[in-house]
VEXNU-539880 format. One record per residue: residue in one letter; x, y, z of N, C-alpha, C, CB in turn. Coordinates in steps of 0.1 Angstrom, whole numbers, padded with zeros to 4 digits, always signed. Glycine has a CB too. Layout:
N
aXYZXYZXYZXYZ ...
end
This chain:
308
m-0011+0182-0232-0014+0189-0220-0012+0180-0208-0028+0195-0220 t-0007+0185-0197-0005+0178-0185-0012+0185-0173+0010+0176-0181 v-0019+0177-0165-0026+0183-0154-0023+0176-0141-0042+0183-0156 a-0021+0184-0130-0019+0178-0117-0031+0181-0108-0006+0185-0110 v-0036+0170-0102-0047+0172-0093-0043+0168-0079-0059+0163-0098 i-0046+0176-0069-0044+0173-0055-0058+0172-0048-0035+0184-0048 d-0061+0160-0044-0074+0156-0038-0072+0157-0023-0079+0142-0043 i-0078+0167-0016-0077+0169-0002-0088+0162+0005-0077+0184+0002 g-0086+0149+0008-0096+0141+0014-0096+0142+0029-0094+0126+0010 s-0105+0135+0036-0107+0136+0050-0095+0128+0057-0120+0130+0054 n-0091+0117+0052-0081+0109+0058-0067+0110+0051-0085+0094+0058 s-0067+0112+0038-0055+0112+0031-0056+0124+0020-0051+0099+0024 i-0044+0128+0016-0043+0138+0006-0035+0132-0005-0036+0152+0011 k-0040+0132-0017-0035+0124-0028-0032+0133-0040-0044+0113-0032 t-0023+0130-0049-0021+0137-0061-0020+0127-0073-0008+0145-0060 l-0024+0132-0084-0023+0125-0097-0018+0135-0107-0037+0119-0101 v-0008+0132-0115-0003+0139-0126-0007+0131-0138+0012+0143-0126 a-0015+0137-0147-0020+0129-0159-0019+0137-0172-0035+0125-0156 t-0019+0129-0182-0020+0134-0196-0028+0125-0204-0005+0136-0203 r-0030+0127-0217-0038+0118-0225-0028+0111-0235-0048+0126-0233 n-0032+0098-0237-0024+0090-0247-0029+0092-0261-0025+0075-0243 p-0023+0086-0271-0028+0088-0285-0042+0085-0287-0019+0081-0294 c-0048+0076-0279-0062+0073-0280-0071+0083-0272-0065+0059-0275 h-0065+0093-0267-0072+0104-0259-0078+0099-0246-0084+0109-0268 q-0072+0088-0241-0075+0084-0227-0066+0089-0217-0075+0068-0227 p-0070+0093-0205-0061+0099-0195-0052+0088-0190-0069+0105-0183 v-0039+0091-0188-0030+0081-0183-0022+0088-0172-0020+0076-0194 s-0017+0080-0162-0010+0086-0151+0005+0087-0154-0012+0077-0139 l+0010+0098-0150+0025+0101-0151+0031+0099-0137+0028+0114-0156 f+0023+0102-0126+0028+0102-0113+0016+0102-0103+0037+0114-0110 y+0017+0094-0092+0006+0095-0082+0013+0093-0068-0005+0085-0084 k+0007+0098-0058+0012+0097-0045+0001+0100-0034+0024+0106-0042 t+0002+0093-0023-0008+0095-0012-0001+0097+0001-0017+0082-0011 l-0005+0107+0008+0000+0110+0021-0012+0110+0031+0007+0124+0021 e-0009+0103+0043-0019+0103+0053-0018+0115+0062-0017+0090+0062 a-0029+0124+0061-0028+0136+0068-0039+0138+0079-0029+0148+0059 r-0050+0130+0078-0061+0130+0087-0066+0144+0091-0057+0123+0100 i-0069+0152+0081-0074+0166+0085-0088+0166+0091-0074+0175+0072 s-0094+0155+0090-0108+0154+0095-0109+0151+0110-0116+0144+0088 a-0098+0150+0117-0098+0147+0131-0107+0157+0139-0084+0148+0137 g-0117+0152+0146-0126+0160+0153-0139+0164+0145-0119+0172+0158 i-0140+0160+0133-0150+0165+0124-0164+0160+0128-0148+0160+0110 d-0165+0150+0137-0179+0145+0141-0184+0152+0153-0178+0130+0143 g-0177+0162+0158-0181+0169+0170-0194+0177+0167-0171+0178+0175 a-0199+0183+0178-0211+0191+0177-0209+0204+0169-0216+0195+0191 n-0197+0209+0169-0193+0220+0161-0181+0216+0152-0190+0233+0170 p-0184+0210+0141-0173+0204+0133-0163+0215+0128-0179+0197+0120 s-0151+0213+0131-0141+0222+0127-0127+0215+0125-0140+0234+0136 l-0118+0221+0117-0105+0216+0116-0096+0221+0127-0099+0219+0102 t-0088+0213+0133-0080+0217+0144-0067+0224+0138-0076+0205+0153 e-0060+0231+0146-0048+0237+0142-0038+0226+0137-0041+0245+0153 e-0037+0215+0145-0028+0204+0141-0032+0198+0128-0028+0194+0152 s-0045+0196+0126-0049+0189+0113-0047+0199+0101-0064+0185+0114 m-0049+0212+0103-0046+0221+0092-0031+0222+0089-0052+0235+0096 a-0023+0221+0100-0009+0221+0097-0004+0209+0090-0001+0222+0111 r-0010+0197+0093-0007+0185+0086-0011+0186+0072-0013+0173+0093 g-0023+0191+0070-0029+0192+0056-0020+0202+0048-0043+0197+0057 l-0016+0213+0053-0008+0223+0045+0006+0217+0042-0006+0236+0053 a+0012+0210+0052+0025+0203+0049+0024+0193+0038+0030+0197+0062 a+0013+0185+0038+0011+0175+0028+0009+0181+0014-0001+0166+0031 i+0001+0192+0014-0001+0199+0001+0012+0205-0005-0012+0210+0003 r+0019+0211+0004+0032+0216+0000+0041+0205-0006+0040+0224+0011 e+0042+0194+0001+0050+0183-0004+0046+0178-0018+0050+0171+0006 l+0033+0177-0019+0027+0172-0032+0029+0182-0043+0013+0168-0031 l+0028+0195-0040+0030+0205-0050+0045+0204-0055+0027+0219-0045 t+0054+0202-0046+0068+0201-0049+0070+0188-0058+0077+0200-0037 d+0064+0177-0054+0065+0165-0062+0060+0167-0077+0058+0154-0056 t+0049+0174-0078+0043+0175-0091+0049+0186-0100+0028+0178-0090 a+0056+0195-0093+0062+0206-0101+0072+0202-0111+0069+0216-0091 r+0079+0190-0109+0089+0186-0118+0083+0181-0132+0097+0175-0112 f+0070+0180-0132+0063+0176-0144+0058+0188-0152+0051+0166-0141 s+0060+0200-0146+0056+0213-0153+0042+0212-0158+0065+0216-0164 p+0032+0209-0149+0018+0207-0154+0013+0220-0159+0009+0202-0142 d+0004+0219-0169-0002+0231-0175-0013+0236-0166-0009+0228-0188 r-0019+0228-0158-0028+0232-0148-0026+0224-0135-0043+0230-0153 t-0028+0230-0124-0027+0224-0111-0040+0227-0104-0015+0228-0102 i-0048+0216-0100-0061+0218-0094-0061+0212-0080-0072+0211-0103 l-0065+0220-0070-0067+0215-0056-0081+0214-0053-0059+0224-0046 a-0086+0202-0049-0100+0200-0046-0102+0194-0032-0107+0191-0057 a-0111+0199-0025-0113+0193-0011-0127+0187-0010-0112+0204+0000 t-0129+0177-0002-0142+0170+0000-0147+0172+0014-0140+0155-0004 s-0152+0161+0019-0161+0162+0031-0155+0170+0043-0164+0148+0035 a-0143+0167+0047-0138+0173+0059-0138+0189+0058-0124+0168+0062 v-0133+0194+0047-0132+0209+0045-0146+0214+0043-0123+0212+0034 r-0154+0206+0035-0168+0211+0032-0176+0212+0044-0174+0200+0022 d-0175+0203+0054-0184+0202+0066-0178+0211+0077-0185+0188+0070 a-0166+0215+0077-0159+0222+0088-0164+0237+0088-0144+0221+0087 a-0167+0241+0100-0171+0255+0102-0160+0265+0097-0175+0258+0116 n-0147+0260+0099-0136+0269+0095-0129+0264+0082-0125+0269+0106 g-0137+0257+0073-0131+0253+0061-0126+0264+0052-0141+0245+0053 a-0133+0276+0052-0128+0287+0045-0115+0293+0050-0139+0299+0045 d-0113+0291+0063-0100+0296+0069-0088+0287+0064-0101+0295+0084 f-0091+0274+0063-0080+0265+0058-0078+0268+0043-0085+0250+0059 q-0088+0271+0036-0087+0275+0022-0079+0287+0020-0101+0277+0016 r-0081+0297+0029-0073+0310+0029-0058+0307+0032-0079+0320+0039 r-0056+0299+0042-0042+0296+0046-0034+0289+0035-0042+0287+0058 v-0041+0280+0028-0034+0273+0017-0031+0283+0005-0043+0261+0011 r-0041+0292+0002-0039+0301-0008-0027+0311-0005-0051+0310-0010 e-0026+0315+0008-0015+0324+0012-0002+0317+0011-0018+0330+0025 a-0001+0304+0015+0011+0297+0016+0016+0292+0003+0010+0285+0026 t+0007+0289-0007+0011+0282-0019+0007+0290-0032+0005+0269-0020 g-0002+0299-0031-0006+0306-0043-0017+0299-0050+0005+0309-0052 h-0021+0287-0045-0032+0279-0051-0045+0280-0043-0027+0265-0053 d-0056+0281-0050-0069+0281-0044-0074+0267-0043-0079+0290-0051 i-0082+0264-0033-0089+0251-0032-0103+0252-0036-0088+0246-0017 r-0107+0243-0045-0121+0242-0048-0128+0232-0039-0123+0237-0063 i-0137+0237-0031-0144+0229-0021-0156+0223-0029-0149+0237-0009 l-0156+0210-0031-0167+0203-0038-0179+0201-0030-0161+0190-0044 t-0191+0202-0036-0203+0198-0030-0204+0183-0030-0215+0204-0037 g-0213+0177-0023-0214+0162-0023-0218+0157-0037-0225+0158-0013 d-0226+0165-0044-0230+0161-0058-0218+0161-0067-0242+0169-0063 e-0210+0172-0066-0198+0173-0074-0188+0162-0072-0192+0187-0072 e-0187+0159-0059-0177+0148-0055-0182+0135-0062-0177+0147-0040 a-0195+0132-0060-0200+0120-0066-0199+0119-0081-0215+0118-0062 n-0201+0131-0088-0200+0131-0102-0186+0129-0107-0205+0144-0108 y-0176+0135-0100-0162+0133-0104-0158+0118-0101-0153+0142-0096 i-0163+0112-0090-0160+0098-0088-0165+0090-0100-0166+0093-0074 g-0177+0092-0104-0183+0085-0115-0175+0087-0128-0197+0089-0117 r-0171+0099-0130-0163+0102-0142-0150+0095-0142-0161+0117-0144 g-0144+0095-0130-0131+0088-0128-0132+0073-0131-0125+0090-0114 l-0143+0067-0125-0145+0052-0128-0146+0049-0142-0157+0048-0120 a-0152+0058-0150-0154+0056-0164-0140+0056-0172-0163+0067-0170 c-0130+0061-0165-0116+0060-0171-0109+0047-0169-0108+0072-0166 d-0115+0038-0161-0108+0025-0158-0111+0016-0169-0114+0020-0144 p-0100+0012-0176-0102+0002-0188-0108-0011-0184-0088+0000-0194 a-0106-0015-0171-0111-0028-0167-0126-0028-0165-0105-0032-0153 l-0132-0016-0165-0146-0014-0163-0154-0010-0176-0149-0004-0152 s-0146-0010-0187-0152-0004-0199-0164-0012-0205-0141-0004-0210 g-0165-0025-0201-0176-0033-0206-0189-0032-0197-0172-0047-0206 l-0188-0025-0186-0200-0025-0177-0210-0014-0182-0195-0021-0163 r-0222-0017-0181-0233-0008-0185-0241-0003-0173-0243-0014-0195 d-0246-0012-0165-0253-0009-0152-0245-0014-0140-0268-0016-0152 f-0242-0005-0131-0234-0008-0120-0235+0002-0109-0219-0010-0124 y-0232-0002-0097-0231+0007-0085-0217+0011-0083-0237+0000-0072 v-0215+0023-0077-0202+0027-0073-0203+0032-0058-0196+0038-0082 f-0193+0028-0050-0193+0033-0036-0179+0037-0033-0197+0021-0026 d-0177+0049-0028-0164+0055-0025-0164+0058-0010-0160+0067-0034 l-0157+0051-0002-0156+0054+0012-0144+0062+0016-0156+0040+0020 g-0146+0074+0022-0135+0082+0026-0136+0084+0041-0136+0096+0020 g-0128+0093+0046-0128+0096+0061-0140+0103+0066-0116+0103+0064 g-0146+0111+0057-0158+0119+0061-0171+0114+0056-0156+0133+0057 s-0171+0108+0044-0184+0105+0038-0183+0092+0030-0188+0116+0029 l-0194+0086+0026-0196+0075+0017-0204+0080+0005-0203+0063+0024 e-0198+0080-0006-0205+0084-0019-0211+0072-0025-0195+0091-0028 c-0224+0072-0028-0231+0061-0034-0237+0066-0048-0243+0056-0025 l-0234+0058-0058-0239+0061-0072-0244+0049-0078-0227+0067-0080 a-0254+0051-0087-0260+0040-0095-0259+0044-0109-0275+0036-0091 f-0254+0036-0118-0252+0039-0132-0261+0030-0140-0237+0037-0137 r-0268+0036-0150-0276+0029-0160-0271+0033-0174-0291+0032-0159 e-0267+0023-0181-0261+0026-0194-0249+0036-0193-0271+0031-0204 r-0241+0034-0183-0229+0042-0180-0232+0057-0177-0219+0041-0192 r-0244+0060-0174-0248+0073-0170-0253+0073-0155-0258+0079-0179 i-0250+0083-0148-0254+0084-0134-0269+0085-0133-0247+0095-0126 a-0275+0075-0127-0290+0075-0125-0294+0081-0112-0296+0061-0126 r-0285+0079-0101-0288+0085-0088-0275+0086-0081-0299+0077-0081 q-0275+0095-0071-0263+0096-0063-0266+0101-0049-0252+0105-0069 k-0259+0097-0039-0261+0102-0025-0247+0104-0019-0270+0093-0017 s-0246+0114-0011-0234+0116-0003-0238+0115+0012-0227+0130-0006 l-0233+0105+0019-0238+0101+0032-0226+0103+0042-0243+0087+0033 q-0229+0108+0054-0219+0111+0064-0216+0098+0071-0224+0122+0074 l-0209+0089+0064-0206+0076+0069-0191+0073+0067-0214+0065+0062 g-0183+0084+0067-0168+0082+0066-0162+0075+0078-0162+0095+0064 c-0151+0068+0076-0145+0059+0086-0140+0067+0098-0135+0050+0080 v-0134+0079+0095-0129+0088+0106-0141+0093+0115-0121+0100+0101 r-0151+0097+0108-0163+0103+0114-0170+0092+0123-0174+0107+0104 l-0171+0080+0118-0178+0069+0126-0169+0064+0137-0182+0058+0117 s-0155+0064+0135-0146+0059+0145-0147+0069+0157-0132+0059+0140 e-0148+0082+0154-0149+0091+0165-0162+0090+0173-0148+0106+0160 r-0173+0085+0166-0186+0084+0172-0187+0071+0180-0196+0085+0162 f-0182+0060+0175-0185+0047+0180-0173+0040+0188-0190+0038+0170 v-0161+0043+0185-0150+0036+0190-0143+0044+0202-0139+0033+0179 a-0145+0040+0214-0140+0047+0225-0125+0048+0226-0145+0041+0238 d-0118+0037+0222-0104+0037+0222-0099+0029+0211-0099+0031+0236 t-0094+0036+0200-0089+0029+0188-0076+0021+0190-0087+0039+0177 a-0070+0023+0202-0057+0016+0205-0060+0002+0210-0049+0024+0215 q-0072-0001+0213-0076-0014+0219-0083-0023+0208-0085-0013+0231 p-0084-0036+0210-0092-0044+0201-0106-0039+0201-0092-0059+0206 i-0113-0041+0190-0127-0036+0188-0137-0046+0193-0129-0032+0173 p-0145-0042+0203-0155-0052+0208-0166-0055+0197-0162-0046+0220 e-0171-0067+0198-0182-0070+0188-0194-0061+0189-0186-0085+0190 s-0196-0056+0201-0207-0046+0202-0205-0034+0194-0209-0043+0217 v-0193-0029+0192-0190-0017+0184-0193-0020+0170-0175-0013+0186 r-0189-0032+0165-0192-0035+0151-0207-0035+0149-0185-0049+0147 d-0214-0041+0158-0229-0042+0157-0235-0028+0157-0235-0050+0169 a-0229-0019+0165-0235-0005+0166-0232+0002+0153-0229+0003+0178 i-0220+0001+0147-0216+0007+0135-0226+0002+0124-0202+0005+0131 g-0227-0012+0123-0236-0018+0113-0250-0013+0114-0235-0033+0114 e-0255-0012+0126-0269-0007+0128-0270+0007+0123-0273-0008+0142 h-0261+0016+0126-0261+0030+0122-0260+0031+0106-0250+0038+0128 v-0251+0023+0100-0249+0024+0086-0262+0020+0079-0238+0015+0081 r-0268+0009+0084-0280+0004+0077-0292+0014+0079-0285-0009+0083 a-0292+0021+0091-0303+0031+0093-0301+0043+0084-0303+0035+0107 v-0289+0047+0082-0286+0059+0073-0289+0055+0059-0272+0063+0075 l-0285+0043+0054-0288+0039+0041-0303+0038+0038-0282+0025+0038 a-0310+0032+0048-0325+0031+0047-0332+0045+0046-0331+0023+0058 a-0327+0054+0054-0333+0068+0054-0329+0076+0042-0330+0075+0067 s-0318+0072+0035-0313+0081+0024-0321+0080+0012-0299+0076+0021 g-0329+0070+0010-0337+0069-0002-0329+0063-0014-0343+0082-0005 f-0316+0060-0012-0308+0054-0023-0314+0040-0026-0293+0054-0019 a-0318+0038-0038-0325+0026-0042-0315+0016-0048-0336+0028-0052 f-0315+0004-0044-0307-0007-0050-0316-0015-0059-0300-0016-0038 d-0319-0009-0070-0329-0015-0079-0323-0017-0094-0341-0006-0080 l-0310-0018-0095-0304-0021-0108-0307-0036-0110-0289-0018-0108 p-0305-0041-0123-0306-0055-0125-0298-0064-0116-0303-0058-0140 a-0302-0076-0114-0294-0085-0104-0280-0087-0109-0301-0098-0103 s-0278-0086-0122-0264-0088-0127-0255-0076-0126-0265-0091-0142 a-0260-0064-0121-0252-0052-0120-0241-0054-0110-0261-0040-0115 a-0229-0050-0114-0217-0051-0105-0217-0040-0095-0204-0050-0114 a-0210-0042-0084-0208-0032-0073-0193-0029-0073-0214-0037-0059 i-0190-0016-0076-0176-0012-0076-0174-0004-0064-0173-0003-0089 v-0162-0006-0057-0159+0001-0045-0145+0007-0047-0160-0008-0032 t-0143+0020-0043-0130+0027-0044-0127+0033-0030-0131+0037-0055 g-0115+0038-0029-0110+0044-0017-0099+0036-0010-0122+0046-0008 g-0093+0043+0000-0082+0037+0006-0085+0024+0014-0076+0047+0016 t-0097+0023+0018-0101+0011+0026-0099-0002+0018-0115+0012+0031 t-0105-0002+0006-0104-0014-0002-0090-0016-0008-0115-0013-0014 t-0083-0005-0011-0069-0007-0016-0061-0013-0005-0063+0007-0019 t-0063-0009+0008-0056-0014+0019-0060-0029+0021-0059-0006+0032 a-0073-0032+0020-0078-0046+0022-0071-0055+0012-0093-0046+0020 r-0071-0051-0001-0064-0059-0011-0049-0061-0008-0066-0053-0025 a-0043-0050-0004-0028-0051-0001-0025-0060+0011-0023-0037+0002 v-0034-0059+0021-0031-0067+0033-0034-0082+0030-0040-0062+0045 i-0045-0085+0023-0048-0098+0020-0037-0104+0011-0062-0099+0013 g-0032-0096+0002-0022-0101-0007-0009-0104+0000-0019-0091-0018 a-0005-0094+0009+0007-0096+0016+0008-0108+0025+0010-0083+0025 a-0004-0113+0030-0004-0125+0038+0000-0137+0030-0018-0127+0043 t+0000-0137+0017+0004-0148+0009+0016-0144-0001-0007-0153+0000 g+0023-0133+0003+0034-0129-0004+0032-0122-0018+0043-0141-0007 r+0020-0116-0020+0017-0109-0032+0017-0094-0030+0003-0114-0038 t+0020-0087-0041+0019-0073-0040+0005-0069-0044+0029-0066-0050 l+0002-0056-0042-0012-0051-0046-0015-0054-0060-0013-0036-0043 d-0006-0052-0069-0008-0054-0084-0011-0069-0087+0004-0049-0092 e-0006-0078-0078-0008-0092-0080-0021-0098-0074+0004-0100-0075 t-0028-0089-0067-0041-0094-0061-0052-0092-0070-0043-0086-0048 s-0063-0100-0068-0075-0099-0076-0082-0086-0072-0084-0111-0073 p-0088-0079-0082-0096-0067-0079-0110-0071-0072-0099-0059-0091 r-0112-0084-0071-0125-0088-0065-0124-0090-0050-0130-0101-0072 l-0133-0084-0042-0133-0086-0028-0147-0092-0024-0130-0073-0020 t-0147-0104-0019-0160-0110-0015-0164-0105-0001-0160-0125-0016 l-0177-0107+0002-0181-0104+0016-0174-0113+0026-0197-0105+0017 t-0172-0126+0022-0165-0135+0030-0151-0130+0033-0164-0149+0023 d-0144-0125+0022-0130-0119+0024-0130-0108+0035-0125-0114+0011 l-0140-0099+0033-0141-0088+0042-0144-0091+0056-0151-0078+0037 r-0153-0101+0058-0156-0105+0072-0144-0112+0078-0168-0115+0072 a-0137-0120+0071-0125-0127+0076-0114-0117+0080-0119-0137+0066 l-0112-0107+0071-0102-0097+0074-0106-0089+0086-0100-0087+0062 y-0119-0085+0087-0123-0078+0099-0120-0086+0112-0138-0074+0098 g-0124-0099+0112-0121-0107+0123-0107-0107+0127-0126-0121+0121 r-0098-0107+0117-0084-0107+0120-0078-0094+0126-0076-0110+0107 i-0083-0083+0121-0077-0070+0125-0084-0064+0137-0077-0060+0114 a-0097-0067+0139-0105-0061+0150-0101-0068+0164-0120-0063+0148 s-0096-0080+0163-0093-0087+0175-0079-0084+0181-0093-0102+0173 i-0072-0075+0175-0058-0071+0180-0058-0056+0183-0047-0076+0170 d-0048-0052+0190-0047-0038+0194-0040-0030+0182-0040-0036+0207 l-0040-0017+0184-0035-0008+0173-0020-0011+0171-0037+0006+0177 a-0012-0013+0181+0002-0016+0179+0004-0028+0170+0009-0018+0192 a-0004-0039+0173-0003-0051+0165-0008-0049+0150-0010-0062+0171 r-0019-0041+0149-0024-0038+0136-0014-0031+0127-0037-0029+0137 r-0006-0022+0133+0004-0014+0125+0015-0023+0120+0009-0003+0134 k+0017-0034+0126+0028-0044+0122+0023-0053+0111+0032-0051+0134 i+0011-0053+0108+0006-0062+0097+0012-0058+0084-0010-0062+0096 p+0018-0067+0076+0024-0063+0064+0014-0056+0054+0030-0075+0057 a+0018-0045+0048+0010-0037+0039+0000-0028+0046+0004-0046+0029 m-0001-0028+0059-0010-0019+0066-0004-0005+0067-0014-0025+0080 p-0010+0005+0061-0005+0019+0063-0006+0023+0078-0012+0029+0054 p+0004+0026+0085+0003+0029+0099-0007+0040+0103+0017+0034+0105 g-0008+0050+0094-0017+0061+0096-0032+0058+0094-0014+0073+0088 r-0035+0046+0089-0048+0042+0086-0053+0030+0096-0050+0037+0072 a-0043+0025+0103-0046+0013+0112-0057+0015+0122-0034+0008+0118 d-0058+0028+0127-0068+0030+0138-0082+0030+0133-0064+0044+0145 v-0084+0035+0121-0098+0036+0116-0102+0025+0106-0100+0049+0108 f-0092+0016+0103-0094+0005+0093-0105-0004+0098-0081-0002+0091 p-0106-0008+0111-0117-0017+0115-0131-0011+0112-0116-0021+0129 t-0132+0002+0116-0145+0009+0113-0148+0010+0098-0144+0023+0119 a-0138+0012+0090-0140+0013+0076-0145-0001+0071-0127+0017+0068 l-0139-0012+0075-0143-0025+0071-0157-0028+0076-0134-0036+0076 a-0160-0024+0088-0174-0026+0094-0184-0019+0085-0174-0022+0108 t-0181-0007+0080-0190+0001+0072-0192-0006+0059-0184+0015+0070 i-0182-0011+0052-0183-0017+0039-0191-0030+0041-0169-0021+0033 i-0189-0038+0052-0196-0050+0054-0211-0047+0056-0190-0058+0067 a-0214-0037+0064-0228-0033+0066-0235-0029+0053-0229-0022+0077 l-0228-0022+0045-0233-0018+0032-0236-0030+0024-0223-0009+0024 a-0227-0039+0023-0229-0052+0015-0241-0060+0020-0217-0060+0015 e-0242-0061+0033-0253-0068+0039-0266-0062+0037-0251-0070+0054 f-0267-0048+0038-0279-0041+0035-0284-0042+0021-0277-0026+0039 a-0274-0041+0011-0278-0041-0003-0278-0055-0009-0268-0033-0010 g-0274-0066-0001-0274-0079-0007-0263-0081-0017-0287-0082-0013 i-0251-0075-0014-0240-0076-0023-0230-0087-0018-0232-0062-0024 e-0227-0097-0026-0219-0107-0021-0204-0105-0025-0223-0120-0028 a-0201-0096-0034-0187-0093-0038-0187-0079-0044-0182-0104-0048 f-0175-0072-0042-0173-0060-0048-0161-0061-0058-0169-0049-0037 e-0162-0053-0069-0150-0051-0077-0143-0038-0073-0154-0051-0093 t-0130-0038-0072-0123-0026-0067-0117-0019-0079-0113-0030-0057 s-0115-0006-0077-0109+0002-0088-0100+0013-0081-0120+0008-0097 l-0089+0016-0087-0081+0027-0083-0084+0040-0090-0066+0023-0085 y-0094+0040-0098-0097+0052-0106-0109+0058-0098-0102+0048-0120 n-0106+0070-0092-0117+0077-0085-0117+0092-0087-0115+0074-0070 l-0119+0100-0077-0121+0114-0079-0110+0121-0086-0123+0120-0065 r-0098+0118-0083-0087+0125-0090-0087+0123-0105-0073+0119-0085 w-0091+0111-0109-0092+0108-0123-0103+0115-0130-0093+0093-0125 g-0114+0117-0123-0125+0124-0128-0122+0139-0131-0137+0123-0119 i-0115+0145-0121-0111+0159-0122-0101+0161-0133-0106+0164-0109 a-0092+0151-0134-0081+0152-0144-0087+0150-0158-0071+0141-0142 d-0097+0141-0159-0103+0138-0172-0110+0151-0177-0113+0127-0171 e-0118+0158-0168-0125+0170-0172-0115+0181-0176-0134+0175-0160 a-0104+0182-0168-0094+0193-0171-0087+0190-0185-0084+0194-0160 l-0084+0178-0187-0077+0174-0200-0086+0176-0212-0072+0160-0199 a-0099+0175-0209-0109+0177-0221-0110+0191-0225-0123+0171-0217 
end
């Protein structure tokens, strides 16, 4: 059996075509990411998807459906997260996609999103030895926080701390260098939301902290490119020192210069400083000195369930 999953995220829309190997583990046949930014404007008083963002989203979905069709998947699943979930006109976007493609979108709740992220992480062979660990997935609209005990989800929270959402709230002009006061304001807000959320950081001191999402993938790629390494050649470990140094490098330059940094996705360069500031504030609040990164996230969780 082969399954295609299209993950309609707030900042990017991604696909994974997967099957199972002889050991019954899900394996990737194809994956692709398109920057669509459907969440533009989502932090307003009346959150809604704009005509432009819906058009970008629909175009990306059509492209990914064309890409996955050559694998003749037995099932094709479209799932949407924070941007569509929170938008007043999310159902309208859902209808437009159905009419244009014949595929319905499943709009995930925050709990469903967190559960699929957790299930996806469990598919990562590099994490197979972990028993107690945290998982954080930072998207454009939300930050998903999970704590695992004995590889089972002990608690989860979906927080409105996505990098697009916070950029719209705190960064007056993303084309300019980011003032230190903006980083401080983002950090203060992130810490306040975490404190009010009730999410407890009470796993054993040896528990690992896993982080997923485009921010950490980009961070690894940019750090690696500075020394001539590809993403696959970089360490999956990102220390708080690494993240602070990278933030200092990219926040001090304007958007045009950020987009010229090797391995920086042009469509992510405007919100990348906010995303880094959010991850740094999370680490400082929780006393995390280093994150382990993983490329196995929500798409893998949905695929694993479908293949089962």
